[in-house]
C-alpha positions, 0 to 999 in steps of 0.5 A: 499499499505504500508503493502504491501511495507513493506512486499516487502521490508522485501523480499529483505532484507531477500535475502541479497538485497536493494530495490529503493528508492522510494518517497512514505516513507513506509520503517521502520527506520530499513528496511531501514538501512538493506537494506542500511548498510552503511547509517550511514557512509553517516548520518556522511559525511553528518554532517560533509558537513552540519551542519546546515542540510540545504539540505534536504528531506522526505527521509530524516527526516523520517530515519536519527535521529534528534538527530544525528544533534550535536552529533559530 
């Protein structure tokens, strides 16, 4: 299922679309960033409002780089 989902995500990206962020984390980080180009801006905002990273979930853990936590 993960491979099939990643192929569908590639098709969405090829058509300049995003995809629904499901509870199952199958997309690579690169796919996520390609489909959601403003994600880095969101990550920066979250670092400002939640510097201790208290509020997080599986999606956050999968696509947010831990090394960025203290980069600002």
